[in-house]
C-alpha angles and dihedrals in degrees: 000000000000116000124210140163093283090056090054092052093046092047092050093049093046092048090047090052095047095048091044091052093047098045101025090223123112092205095065090046090053093048094050092044091051093047092051092046097046094041092050092047090052091048092050091049092052092047091048091052090049092049097048124054092232116178114255115242118248125241093265092060092044090051091050090051091050091047094049092046091050090049090051091050091047094050094048093045090049091052090050092047093051091049093050092045091048092048094050100040102037107022095031091218140070112239098181122106122221090238091057090048090053091051090048092051092046090054090048091054093046092050094045098045103034115015101039095048090051091052094045094049092053095054 
């Protein structure tokens, strides 16, 4: 059976639906759907690189990718820090749920490890 991008989307949606029906919580369905989608995308990318004789990137491109990923992490952590500081000092309470924090961190990792390197390589 040949897998493609449509298969990843269908698998993510089906796993989301199954976990949501079992647990009754959308959050766990989202987390499982994202894990299946991101894991499958990573696996396809590795298999595609093995199949094709793609040229390895030189050190300059790899350094740019590391630099851009570090900047992405720094910006997102700064935003989180400012929010937490603002919540504690001005509002005197934290109004963020752990589940929202997990989603925020997941998005940060996805951006830093998948989206930013794709953008930097194409420059």
